N, C-alpha and C positions, 0 to 999 in steps of 0.2 A: 489296767494295761489293755489295747486293745491285742486282738489275738487274730493273727493272719499268716497263711503260711502257702505258697507256690504250691507245696506238695499235694496239698490237700483238696480235693473239688469236690463240694457237696453236692449230694442229689436234691431232689427235688423234695419237697416235702410230701408224706405222703399218709394214706388215711392214719388215726392213734391206733385202731383197733380193727381188727376186724370180725366179722360176722361169723366166722368159722367155715363158709363157704368157698369151695376152690381150695384149701391148704393141703397140703400134704398129710395123710392120716398116720396116726399114732400105731403102732403097732403094738399092742398090749399083748402082755403085761409090762414087756420090759423097758427103762425108763429110759428119756431121753437124754443124751446126754449133747454137750457143748464143748468143741475144743477147738486148740489152736494147731495146727500142722502145716509141715513143711512140705512142698513139692521137690523132685528132684532136682530142678532148675536154682532152687536157693529159695521161689516166691514163700510167702507164708498166706495161708486162706483160713476160714473159720467153717466151724461145717456143725451139724447138727444131726446125729445118728438115733436108731430106732424108732425111726417110723417107717412105716409099711412100704415097701419094696414096691406092692404094684400098685399104690394107691398116689402116686406124685402128685397128685392136683393138679389148679390151675395153674400154669407157667407164669401169666401174668400175675398173682399175687403172691408168688415167693419171696418178693422186694418187702411185701408188707404183714408175712409171717415169719420171718430170719434179717434180723435189722443189725448193725453194727454203728457204734457211734465211738467217735473221741473222748475222750475224758479229760478234760483240762485241768479240775477242780476234783481232787479225787473222794472229796465230801459230797458231790452232786449225785443227783439221779439216774446223769447220762445222757439225758435226751433237749438239750437245751440248746441243742444246735439241729441240723437236719443229719441224718445218716449219709456213710460216706458211700461214694458209688462205687460201683461194680458188675461182676457178672454172677449168673447161679448157673449152678448145677444139678441136677437129679438122678443119684444112681445107687441101687441096692440099698434102698432106705437110707441113704444118708444124701443132706442138701447141704450143698458148699457153695461157699462164697468167697469168692476173691477178688479183693480192692482194686481197682485201676490202677492206684501207684503204691509205691512202696510202704510198709507201715513204719512208722516216725521211732525212732532208738530213742529211748527214754520216756515216752507216752503211756498210758493206760486207753483201753479198750473196751468197750462195754457192748457185749453180743446177748441179743435179745432174741428168744426164740416165744411166738406169741399162740399160745394154744388154743385159746377162746376169748372172748370179751371179757376180761377182768383177771384173764392167767397171764402168766406172762414167765419164763424162766431166763435167768439171767447169770451169766461168769464171767468176770473183769479177767483182762489179762495185759502184765506190763513187759512192750518191748523193750530186753534190756539194752541200756545206755554203750554206744560205743565208746571204748579209750579214744577221744578226740582231744587234737592236739590243737592247741591256744597259740596257733600261728598268724593270724590274721592281724593286722596293726593298723592302725591309722597312719597314711602316708603322707599325707597336705590337708591342709584347710587355706581355703583361701576366701577372702583375700591375705595375701601372704604377709603384709606389712604389717609390723608395732605399733601403729599409729592409724586410726582410721577414724572416719567422719562421723557424729553425733548423728546424724542422719542415713547411717549404714544397714542396707534393703536386705543381704541375705548373704551366709554362706555357703560355702561349697566343701564338705568331708568326703575324702578320697582314702579307701581302704586298701589293701593288698589284696584282696578274696572279696568275692560277691557275698554280700548280708542277708540277714532274714530280712525281712518286710515287718513291720508295725509294732519293731520295739525302737525307733529314732527318739522320739519324745520322752519317752520313760527313760532314755540312756543321755540326756544332753541335756545340761543346764549351764546357766550364765550366772558366776559367780562377780560381787562387787569386790570394792578393795579391801571391805571388811570381812571378806570372806561367806557374805552371806547370800543367799539364792534370790535373783529378782525375779520377781512375779511375773508370772505371765510376757515372755519376752518375744516367744516367737510366736508364728501363726498355724496352728496346729490343721494340718488338712488333712483329711479324713484318708486320701492315698496320698503315702507319700511319694517324694520326687526322686525316685531313681533313674539313673540312667541306665539304656537297655542292659547294660554288663553285672549292674544290679553292685559296683563300688563305687559308685558316687551321689551321693544324696545332697539335694537342694535344701535348704533349711532358710525360709524367709524369716525376717525380723517382722512382727504386727507392724502391718502398713497404718492401722489407728492408732499407733503411739509416735508416728512420724509425723503424719499430717496432723498440719495446727489447726485447731478448729472442732478437731473430730471428736468423737465423745469418749474415746476411748485415751486418747492424750487427756482432756480433761479431769478424765475422772482417777485415773490411774498414772498419769505421766508419762514420758518418753523415756524409753527403755536406756538410754547414755545419756550422761551429764557432762559437760565438756571439762575436761581437764582430769577426769577421773580416770582409775584405770580399771581394766574388768579382766573375768577370764572366763572362755569359754571351755569347759571340762566334758570330757565322754568318760562315761562307766566302760569298765571292763566288763561292767556285769552282759554288756548286747553280746548278742549269739550271731556269729558267720551265720551262711546259709547250711552249714553243714552241723549246726547247732551247739560248735565249740564256742567258748567265750573270747573276746580278745585276747591278745598277749599283755596288754599291758594299757591301763589307763591315758587318755590323752590330755594335754593343757595347753590353749594359748592363750597368752596374756596382750594384753593391748592396753594404749591410751586414748582416750575420746578427743580429737581435735573439732573443732568448728563446722557447722556442717555445710554442705557444699551444694549448691542450687544454680551452680552453672551447667550448660551442655557442654561435651568435648565438641572442640572446633579442630576436623582434620587440616583445614590451610593453615592451621598451626603447628602440626606436628612436624618434627623435625626426619625427612628422609636422606638415608643415605644410601643412592645408587651404586648397586656393583658393578667392576668391568665387564665390557663386553670379552667372550671365551673364558671367564673363570667360572667357578661353582661358587662364588663370594656370598653370602648372605644379603638382601634387599633388609635392612634395617630402617626400623623407626623407633623414635623416642616421642612419649607421651607429656605433655605437663603434667598430668595428675593420674594414678591407677585407675586402669578401666577393668571392667570382669572379664577375669579371667576364660569361663568358657567360650563368652561369647567372642572374645577375640578368637578365637580357634576354628570359628566357624562363619562369621560374618564380615570377614576379611582375608580376602585372595587377589590374585594378580592376573590380568590378561596382557598378552600380545596383542599387534596390531590386527590381528586375522582374528581375536575374538576369542582365543585360544586359550584356557586356564595352562598357567604352570603350577606345574605338580611337584613337589618338594614337601621339606619338614618344615613346619610352623613352631616357632618357640617364645614362649612367654615368660621372658624373664625379670629381673631388676623392679623386685615389687609390682609385677607386671604394668612397671612403666616403658616397657621395653615391647616389642613384636618385631618377629626376622622372618624369614622365608629363605631356608635353606633349597636351593631348587636338587631336584634331580638330575637333570643335565646343565650342562654349559650354558653360560648367557648369550644368547645370539646380540648382537648389537642392533638399535631400534628404539622405537616409540614402543613403550609399554603404560596401561591403566591400574592402579591402585584400587580394586573395587571395596567399596564399603556400603554397607546395610545400612540404614540410619536408624534401626533401633538398636544397636550398638550402645552399652551402657556402659556409665562409670558404676565406683563402689554405691552409690547413693541412688543409682537407676536413672540416673539424668540420660536421658538420650539423644542423641545429634540433633534429632529434630525439636526436642524439647525437651524442658528439666521434668524430673519425676511429677507425676499426678498422680491423685489416687481416688476412685469415684468413692464415696461412701457405702452405696448397693454394692458396686461391683466387686470392694475388694483389689487382690492383685491380678493383673489380668495383663498379658501379653499382648503388645500391641499387634494388629497386623495390617496397619496399614502403611506397610514398611518401603521405602522408598531406597533407590540403589544409587548411591553417588561413585563419583570417582574422580580420581587427581591422578593427571599424566606425569612422567617422569621419564627420562630418556636413558638406556646404557650404553655409553660411551665406549669404541674400540679402545684397548689398554694400550696404553700410552708406552711405545718402545725407549 
């Protein structure tokens, strides 16, 4: 499992051991003690006591003398990752380390004081887990239709609360009609594709298994077979940003239809214009479903002056219908529906060209986008 967390910022690598020069001096014969204490504001910090109050040593060396590590595996030595970042204070024979970010409930920490080369005192502390409420759920998965093309490019998974990072591929799998796990269906990126809110994840089907003639397709075969049923399964072991597991697992079943290699054609979209003076929605109906997320940001409306018409965008009917409910009443006149050419269907076919994958570049959003337009008229309401 990949381990990542927005709560931990790892410090730079420090020397493994110091030569002893510049360290806080031990106050012999009293023992050195390592503890975990709380400040009046509720913050936790680590301290090592029993040092010589009159010899604090070189301040620059404190980070090498007293270090704290996150312990993800209790059987490990605890030094596999760099020490966590924080600040140091020396006072009255006590060297204190305050982590930059709050300690994570349910995790263990290794606090290490290095006497001299080859001599180290370690203390481990477990932060009690909170009584976490399992309230986060999967709210939607797009595409929402129950029939999807053989060359489907991606899924969007929406959650009710921000999620943890680094657990996506361990908690998402694809099952065939026999309940067997499909091997290697996803493009497992090192950096998961989350939106800024942490509530929407994009998971790509491995494009090497979509493109004909590419090695993964030849060796492993395509992910989907026409006519078969599949289930996208999301485990309730997945943790949200607070560390709580999902309230329940989620399953989306669908049937696979023939591959789609046709580009969307804006001229063929059915446009229903609203009446002037009303707040009726402008409505578009597509011949086939389009990409849910892209529909929200790559279509908009401008008036004759080039001003954007603000309002609420709705994507419905299995991503076959787009509508704009304006914030204010429509003024009679001419308008333009603005369309960016990188708008895609479920198979990644853009308006400008069908889906293509460069063998070496894998999936990369096309940056040579053009903006197209389609004019329509808002007529005065008939009395």
